[in-house]
C-alpha positions in Angstrom: 0.0 0.0 0.0 1.4 3.4 -1.0 1.4 6.4 1.2 0.5 9.7 -0.4 3.0 11.4 1.9 5.9 9.4 0.4 7.3 10.3 -2.9 6.1 8.1 -5.8 8.7 6.3 -7.9 8.0 4.1 -10.9 10.4 1.5 -9.5 10.0 -2.3 -9.8 8.0 -2.8 -6.6 5.6 -0.1 -7.5 5.0 -1.3 -11.0 4.6 -4.8 -9.8 1.9 -3.6 -7.3 0.2 -1.8 -10.2 0.1 -4.9 -12.2 -1.4 -6.9 -9.4 -4.1 -4.4 -8.6 -5.0 -4.1 -12.3 -5.9 -7.8 -12.2 -8.9 -6.9 -10.0 -10.6 -4.4 -12.2 -14.1 -2.8 -11.7 -16.8 -3.6 -14.2 -19.6 -1.4 -15.4 -23.0 -2.0 -16.9 -22.9 0.5 -19.8 -25.0 0.2 -22.9 -23.3 -0.4 -26.2 -25.0 -0.4 -29.6 -25.5 -4.0 -31.0 -23.0 -3.2 -33.8 -20.5 -1.4 -31.6 -16.9 -1.5 -33.0 -13.8 -2.0 -30.9 -11.3 0.7 -30.1 -8.5 1.0 -27.6 -6.6 3.8 -25.8 -3.3 3.8 -23.8 -3.0 5.6 -20.5 0.8 6.3 -20.7 2.6 6.5 -17.3 6.0 8.1 -17.8 8.8 10.1 -16.2 9.2 13.7 -17.3 11.8 16.0 -15.8 12.4 13.3 -13.2 8.7 13.4 -12.1 6.3 10.5 -12.4 3.7 11.7 -14.8 0.9 10.9 -17.2 1.1 11.8 -20.9 -1.8 13.4 -22.8 -2.5 14.5 -26.3 -4.6 17.4 -27.7 -6.6 16.4 -30.7 -6.1 18.3 -33.9 -8.8 21.0 -34.6 -9.3 19.4 -38.0 -10.5 16.1 -36.6 -14.1 15.1 -37.4 -14.9 14.3 -33.8 -13.6 15.6 -30.4 -11.5 18.2 -32.1 -9.2 20.1 -29.7 -10.0 17.8 -26.8 -7.5 16.4 -24.3 -7.2 12.6 -24.8 -5.0 9.6 -24.6 -3.5 8.0 -27.7 -5.9 5.6 -29.3 -8.4 4.9 -31.9 -10.5 2.2 -33.7 -9.2 -1.3 -34.3 -8.0 -2.2 -37.7 -8.6 -5.6 -39.4 -4.9 -6.1 -39.3 -4.7 -5.7 -35.5 -4.1 -9.0 -33.7 -6.0 -7.7 -30.6 -7.1 -4.5 -28.9 -3.8 -4.2 -27.1 -2.2 -4.1 -30.5 -4.6 -1.4 -31.4 -3.6 0.7 -28.4 0.1 0.3 -29.1 -0.3 0.9 -32.9 -2.3 4.1 -32.4 0.2 5.4 -29.8 3.0 4.9 -32.4 1.0 6.6 -35.1 -0.1 9.5 -33.0 3.0 10.4 -30.9 5.8 8.4 -32.4 6.5 6.0 -29.5 7.3 2.5 -30.7 5.5 -0.4 -29.0 8.9 -1.8 -27.9 9.3 1.3 -25.7 6.0 0.6 -23.7 5.4 -2.0 -21.1 1.7 -2.9 -20.7 0.9 -3.1 -17.0 -2.7 -4.2 -17.4 -6.1 -3.2 -18.7 -9.6 -2.7 -17.4 -13.2 -2.9 -18.4 -14.3 -1.5 -21.8 -16.3 1.7 -21.7 -18.5 3.3 -24.4 -17.9 6.5 -26.4 -20.5 9.2 -26.2 -23.2 7.3 -28.2 -22.2 3.7 -27.5 -21.0 3.0 -31.1 -17.5 2.2 -29.8 -16.4 -0.3 -27.2 -13.2 1.4 -25.9 -10.7 -0.8 -24.2 -8.3 1.1 -21.9 -4.7 -0.1 -21.3 -2.3 1.2 -18.7 1.3 1.3 -20.1 4.6 2.4 -18.6 7.4 4.1 -20.6 10.7 3.2 -18.9 12.7 5.8 -20.8 12.5 9.4 -19.6 10.4 11.5 -21.9 11.4 14.8 -23.5 8.1 16.2 -24.6 9.8 18.6 -27.1 11.4 15.7 -28.9 8.3 13.6 -29.5 7.6 13.1 -33.1 3.8 13.4 -33.0 1.6 13.3 -36.0 0.3 16.9 -36.6 -2.6 15.5 -38.7 -4.1 14.0 -35.6 -2.4 15.7 -32.7 -1.9 19.4 -32.1 0.3 19.0 -29.1 1.5 16.6 -26.4 1.9 17.4 -22.7 2.3 15.7 -19.4 1.1 16.3 -15.8 2.9 15.0 -12.7 0.9 12.5 -10.7 1.5 14.7 -7.6 -0.4 17.4 -9.4 -3.3 15.1 -10.3 -3.6 14.1 -6.7 -4.1 17.6 -5.4 -7.7 18.1 -4.1 -8.0 21.6 -5.4 -7.6 20.5 -9.1 -10.3 17.8 -8.8 -14.1 18.1 -9.0 -16.5 15.2 -8.7 -19.3 15.2 -11.4 -21.9 12.8 -12.8 -20.7 10.8 -15.8 -23.2 11.4 -18.6 -26.6 10.0 -17.8 -25.2 7.1 -15.7 -25.3 6.6 -11.9 -21.5 6.8 -11.9 -19.5 9.8 -10.5 -16.1 10.7 -11.8 -13.4 13.3 -11.3 -12.8 16.2 -13.7 -9.3 17.5 -13.5 -8.3 21.2 -13.9 -5.6 21.9 -16.5 -2.8 24.2 -15.2 -3.1 27.7 -16.7 0.6 27.8 -17.7 0.0 25.2 -20.4 -2.1 27.8 -22.3 -4.5 25.2 -23.6 -8.0 26.0 -25.0 -9.4 23.2 -22.9 -9.3 24.1 -19.2 -10.3 20.7 -18.0 -9.6 17.0 -18.5 -13.1 15.6 -18.8 -15.3 13.0 -20.5 -14.0 9.5 -21.3 -10.3 10.5 -20.8 -11.0 11.7 -17.2 -13.3 8.8 -16.5 -10.6 6.3 -17.5 -8.1 8.1 -15.3 -10.3 8.7 -12.3 -9.5 6.8 -9.1 -13.1 6.6 -8.0 -14.4 4.8 -11.2 -11.4 2.9 -12.5 -8.3 1.0 -11.3 -5.7 3.4 -12.8 -2.7 5.2 -11.2 -4.7 7.5 -9.0 -6.7 4.7 -7.4 -3.6 2.5 -7.2 -1.7 5.3 -5.4 -4.5 6.4 -3.0 -5.7 3.0 -1.9 
């Protein structure tokens, strides 16, 4: 069990603990359309400037859906994908230039729907062992307008978190405030990205650290 008063390190014991806890994932009774397609996203845990962090993308304003929103790398499954984990890794490479060989998958958790239930989104938690230099990431400008990270210590601060209802479900989730200094048009991390990351609704890093 980790203490929030102790500094977090992505060392071997901590990552092993994450893997074990991701084996006991929560499930939800969400509605999907009968013809829902599979998609996958990666929640990338990483170290930036020696700080344990989470990596995010900002979607290009020219995208057909969710333009300009903060998200995780991911997208729809292709017929050539061997499984949805392959989808998450492939999309991460295509969007932000990180090869699958540089990402260790720690686990996954229950699929969640997109806004209209037409996609069954499979979230994976991955760890990037190599320190990340955001400025050197070779992201795809056709899909991503920028990439940024937030330290986990920041995401755990009560003053940047607000509990809200998730769509029309009974579930509550945490919306995270984006630091002003990033200068993003989006001032919050919300929707599916935040629901996936939220410690009260999923078994990701925040819950893993707090419990």
